[in-house]
C-alpha positions as CSV (number, residue, x, y, z in Angstrom):
1,M,107.0,80.1,83.7
2,T,107.4,81.2,87.3
3,K,110.2,83.4,88.4
4,G,112.1,84.3,91.5
5,P,113.2,82.3,94.5
6,T,111.8,79.1,95.7
7,G,111.3,78.0,99.3
8,P,108.9,79.0,102.1
9,P,107.4,82.5,101.8
10,E,109.0,85.3,103.8
11,V,106.2,87.7,103.2
12,L,102.5,86.9,103.4
13,C,100.1,89.3,101.8
14,I,96.3,89.1,102.4
15,G,93.7,91.1,100.6
16,E,91.3,91.2,97.6
17,S,92.5,90.9,94.0
18,M,90.2,91.5,91.0
19,A,90.1,91.2,87.3
20,L,91.5,94.4,85.9
21,F,90.5,95.8,82.5
22,V,92.6,98.5,80.8
23,P,92.0,100.0,77.3
24,A,93.8,98.0,74.6
25,E,93.4,100.9,72.1
26,P,93.7,104.8,72.3
27,G,90.6,107.0,72.6
28,P,88.0,108.2,75.1
29,P,86.9,105.3,77.4
30,D,83.3,105.4,76.1
31,E,84.6,104.8,72.6
32,V,87.1,102.0,73.4
33,R,85.8,98.7,72.1
34,T,88.8,96.5,73.1
35,W,89.9,96.0,76.7
36,L,92.9,94.0,78.0
37,R,92.2,91.9,81.0
38,T,94.9,91.6,83.7
39,V,95.0,91.4,87.5
40,G,94.9,94.1,90.1
41,G,94.9,94.2,93.9
42,A,97.1,96.1,96.3
43,E,98.2,93.1,98.4
44,S,98.7,90.7,95.4
45,N,100.6,93.5,93.6
46,V,103.1,93.6,96.5
47,A,103.3,89.8,96.6
48,S,103.9,89.7,92.8
49,H,106.8,92.2,92.9
50,L,108.7,90.4,95.7
51,P,109.9,87.2,94.0
52,A,111.7,89.2,91.3
53,L,113.4,91.1,94.2
54,G,114.6,87.8,95.7
55,V,112.0,87.5,98.4
56,P,109.6,84.4,98.4
57,S,106.0,85.6,98.9
58,A,102.5,84.2,99.4
59,W,99.1,85.7,98.7
60,V,95.9,84.7,100.5
61,S,92.4,85.8,99.5
62,A,89.1,84.5,98.2
63,V,88.0,84.4,94.6
64,G,84.8,83.2,92.9
65,D,84.5,79.8,91.2
66,D,84.6,81.6,87.8
67,P,87.0,82.2,84.9
68,F,88.1,85.5,86.4
69,G,89.0,83.9,89.7
70,R,90.9,81.1,88.1
71,A,92.8,83.5,85.8
72,I,93.8,85.7,88.8
73,V,95.2,82.8,90.8
74,R,97.0,81.4,87.8
75,E,98.6,84.8,86.9
76,I,99.7,85.6,90.4
77,A,101.2,82.2,90.7
78,A,103.1,82.8,87.5
79,A,104.9,85.7,89.2
80,G,106.3,83.1,91.6
81,V,103.8,83.7,94.4
82,D,102.6,80.9,96.7
83,V,98.8,80.8,96.2
84,G,98.1,77.6,98.1
85,G,96.1,79.5,100.7
86,V,93.6,81.1,98.3
87,V,89.9,80.1,99.0
88,V,87.4,79.5,96.2
89,D,84.0,80.7,97.1
90,P,81.3,78.7,95.2
91,A,78.6,81.4,95.8
92,R,80.1,84.8,95.4
93,P,81.8,86.2,92.2
94,T,85.3,87.5,91.7
95,G,85.3,91.3,91.7
96,L,86.5,93.4,88.7
97,Y,87.4,97.0,87.9
98,L,88.2,99.2,84.9
99,K,91.1,101.6,84.7
100,E,91.1,104.5,82.3
101,S,94.8,104.9,81.7
102,G,96.6,108.2,81.5
103,A,99.9,109.7,82.6
104,S,98.2,112.4,84.6
105,G,95.8,110.1,86.4
106,S,93.7,107.0,85.9
107,P,90.0,107.1,86.9
108,V,89.1,103.7,88.3
109,R,85.6,102.1,88.4
110,Y,85.1,99.2,90.8
111,Y,82.5,96.4,90.6
112,R,83.3,94.5,93.8
113,R,80.2,94.7,96.0
114,G,79.3,91.2,97.2
115,S,82.5,89.8,95.9
116,A,84.1,86.6,97.1
117,A,86.8,88.5,98.9
118,S,84.2,90.7,100.7
119,G,83.0,87.4,102.4
120,M,86.3,86.7,104.0
121,G,86.3,86.6,107.8
122,P,88.3,85.8,110.9
123,E,87.9,82.1,110.3
124,L,90.5,82.4,107.5
125,V,93.2,82.8,110.2
126,S,92.9,79.2,111.4
127,G,93.8,78.0,107.9
128,L,97.0,79.9,107.7
129,D,100.2,77.9,108.2
130,F,103.2,79.5,106.7
131,P,106.3,78.7,108.7
132,G,109.1,81.1,108.1
133,V,106.9,84.1,107.3
134,R,108.7,87.2,108.5
135,V,106.3,89.9,107.3
136,L,102.5,90.0,107.2
137,H,101.4,92.7,104.7
138,L,97.9,94.2,105.0
139,S,96.2,97.3,103.7
140,G,93.4,99.6,104.7
141,I,91.3,98.3,101.8
142,T,90.4,95.0,103.4
143,P,88.6,96.3,106.5
144,A,86.5,98.6,104.4
145,L,85.1,95.8,102.3
146,S,82.7,94.4,104.9
147,D,82.2,93.9,108.6
148,S,83.6,90.4,108.3
149,C,86.7,91.7,106.5
150,E,87.2,94.2,109.3
151,A,87.0,91.3,111.8
152,L,89.6,89.4,109.8
153,V,92.1,92.2,109.9
154,R,91.6,92.5,113.7
155,A,92.2,88.8,114.1
156,L,95.4,89.0,112.0
157,L,96.6,91.9,114.1
158,D,96.0,89.7,117.2
159,I,98.4,87.0,116.0
160,P,101.4,86.8,118.4
161,R,104.2,88.7,116.8
162,D,107.4,87.1,118.1
163,E,109.6,87.7,115.0
164,L,106.7,88.6,112.7
165,L,106.6,92.2,111.4
166,V,103.1,93.5,110.4
167,S,103.2,95.9,107.5
168,F,100.1,98.1,106.9
169,D,99.6,100.2,103.8
170,V,96.9,102.7,104.6
171,N,95.6,102.7,101.0
172,H,92.6,104.9,101.9
173,R,89.8,104.6,99.3
174,P,87.2,107.2,100.1
175,A,84.4,105.4,98.2
176,L,84.9,102.3,100.2
177,W,84.8,104.1,103.5
178,T,81.6,106.0,102.8
179,G,79.4,105.3,105.7
180,R,82.1,103.6,107.7
181,D,84.0,105.1,110.6
182,L,87.5,106.3,109.7
183,S,88.6,105.9,113.3
184,V,88.7,102.1,112.6
185,L,91.4,102.7,109.9
186,R,93.4,104.9,112.3
187,E,93.1,102.3,115.0
188,L,94.2,99.4,112.8
189,A,97.1,101.3,111.4
190,G,98.2,102.1,114.9
191,R,98.5,98.4,115.8
192,A,100.9,97.6,113.0
193,D,104.7,97.6,113.2
194,L,105.3,99.4,109.9
195,V,102.9,101.9,108.3
196,L,103.1,103.2,104.7
197,T,100.9,106.1,103.7
198,G,100.7,108.8,101.1
199,D,100.7,112.4,102.5
200,D,97.4,113.1,100.7
201,E,95.5,110.1,102.3
202,A,97.1,110.8,105.7
203,E,95.6,114.3,105.4
204,R,92.2,112.7,104.9
205,V,92.5,110.1,107.6
206,W,94.5,111.9,110.4
207,G,94.2,115.5,109.3
208,T,97.9,115.9,108.5
209,G,100.4,114.7,105.9
210,D,103.4,116.1,107.8
211,P,105.6,113.2,108.8
212,V,106.6,114.6,112.2
213,R,103.0,115.5,113.2
214,L,101.8,112.2,111.9
215,R,104.4,110.3,113.9
216,E,103.0,112.0,117.0
217,L,99.5,110.7,116.1
218,L,100.9,107.2,115.3
219,P,103.3,106.4,118.2
220,G,102.8,102.7,118.1
221,P,104.4,101.5,114.8
222,R,108.2,101.2,114.9
223,T,108.4,102.5,111.3
224,L,106.5,105.1,109.4
225,V,106.9,105.9,105.7
226,V,105.1,109.0,104.3
227,K,105.1,109.2,100.5
228,R,104.8,112.4,98.6
229,G,104.2,111.1,95.1
230,E,106.6,112.3,92.5
231,H,108.5,114.3,95.1
232,G,109.8,111.5,97.3
233,A,109.2,109.7,100.7
234,T,110.1,110.3,104.3
235,L,111.1,107.6,106.8
236,V,110.6,108.1,110.5
237,E,112.0,105.3,112.6
238,D,113.6,104.3,115.9
239,G,113.7,107.8,117.3
240,A,116.0,109.0,114.5
241,D,115.5,112.2,112.6
242,P,113.1,112.0,109.7
243,L,115.0,110.9,106.5
244,F,113.7,112.2,103.1
245,A,114.7,110.5,99.9
246,P,113.6,112.2,96.6
247,A,111.9,110.1,94.0
248,L,113.5,109.4,90.7
249,R,112.4,111.4,87.7
250,V,110.4,109.0,85.4
251,E,108.8,109.2,82.0
252,V,105.4,108.2,83.4
253,V,103.1,106.0,81.3
254,E,100.5,105.4,84.0
255,P,100.6,106.0,87.8
256,V,98.3,103.4,89.4
257,G,100.2,100.6,91.2
258,A,103.3,102.6,92.0
259,G,102.5,102.7,95.7
260,D,102.3,98.9,95.9
261,A,105.6,98.7,94.0
262,F,107.2,101.1,96.5
263,A,106.0,99.0,99.4
264,A,107.5,95.8,97.8
265,G,110.8,97.5,97.2
266,F,110.9,99.0,100.7
267,L,110.0,95.6,102.3
268,A,112.5,93.7,100.3
269,A,115.3,96.1,101.3
270,T,114.1,96.0,104.9
271,L,114.3,92.2,105.0
272,R,117.9,92.4,103.7
273,G,118.8,94.7,106.5
274,A,119.6,97.6,104.2
275,D,120.3,101.1,105.6
276,P,117.4,103.6,105.6
277,L,118.4,105.5,102.5
278,T,118.8,102.3,100.5
279,R,115.4,101.1,101.7
280,L,113.7,104.3,100.5
281,R,115.6,104.2,97.2
282,Q,114.7,100.6,96.6
283,G,111.1,101.6,97.0
284,H,111.5,104.4,94.5
285,L,113.2,102.1,92.0
286,Q,110.4,99.5,92.1
287,A,107.8,102.3,91.8
288,A,109.6,103.6,88.8
289,A,109.5,100.3,87.0
290,T,105.7,100.3,87.4
291,L,105.4,103.9,86.3
292,L,106.9,102.9,83.0
293,T,104.1,100.6,82.1
294,Q,100.3,100.4,82.1
295,D,100.3,97.3,84.3
296,D,100.1,97.3,88.1
297,V,103.2,95.2,88.2
298,G,105.9,96.4,85.9
299,V,109.0,94.5,84.5
300,P,111.8,94.9,87.1
301,L,114.6,97.3,86.2
302,P,117.9,95.7,85.1
303,D,120.1,94.6,88.0
304,E,123.0,96.7,86.8
305,M,120.9,99.8,86.6
306,V,119.5,99.2,90.1
307,R,123.0,98.8,91.5
308,M,124.2,101.9,89.8
309,L,121.4,104.0,91.1
310,L,121.4,102.6,94.6
311,Q,125.1,103.5,94.9
312,A,124.7,107.0,93.3
313,D,125.5,110.1,95.3
314,A,122.8,112.7,95.8
315,D,123.7,114.6,92.7
316,G,123.8,111.4,90.5
317,W,120.4,110.3,91.8
318,A,118.9,113.7,91.2
319,A,120.3,113.9,87.7
320,A,118.9,110.5,86.6
321,R,115.8,110.2,84.6
322,L,114.2,106.9,83.7
323,T,112.5,106.3,80.3
324,G,111.4,103.2,78.4
325,E,114.9,103.2,76.8
326,G,116.8,103.3,80.1
327,V,118.5,106.0,82.2
328,T,119.3,109.4,81.0
329,A,121.0,112.3,82.8
330,R,119.6,115.8,83.2
């Protein structure tokens, strides 16, 4: 059963998704015999969060003509995402990766070289026709996959903007950029309207994770969000003073995917015209829902809980702690 709103997509997300395997039993990874297959991909994660937040979304990519590719498309569609623009590559396989789950960190092993998505190129743009799209969401993963994928991102950034907002999540993956020029990532991010980055990856890419200094190095985008993991996130926008919003305290089950969830929450609130603090808090709330699960896309928090926390004063927000059972106070 699909969920979320119907109608033309307001957010179009483009990028690779893969078959994701996580341990289905406890124990060291080399002793685990049963693995659970799900779906993972930064851009499709964002797209999959949005319908539950009341925002119609679409996801475009390429998958192989294989069981993994068909499963990925089916499951992303089940989240309420428009997948009509997905290309099936008859020659290249769908990529996959393994995630060794843990609350303190989750080593990830990718098997994506030569994947269907790595064969995407600028010709994909001519097949896009999504009237009503207000946000185009990209990430720094795509241009690292291949020369043709880099050309695709450049072509997407060349699309006339008019009312379109281009969102770019840096998502720096050091292994993917080995042997590739990081100045490309800096250039592409600088051409977006909205940039999201973690302070740690910004340090690797630009040499600083400080929001004010980073803003000086990224003058082009109207909006810059710098995330500091469990500490919170800073918004720098429209010449206003930087605004920091602390993250919620969460009983973390597994951390991978929280950044994509934050992006979805922030974008949804931005499209609603919410004030800056609410936009940051909505990002934190969506990230918290994912931190409470092993999946890259968690079950949305109850609407009543979200309303209560969005309206909380600074002390109430700081005192809240999310667990699998709900909200507790310090």
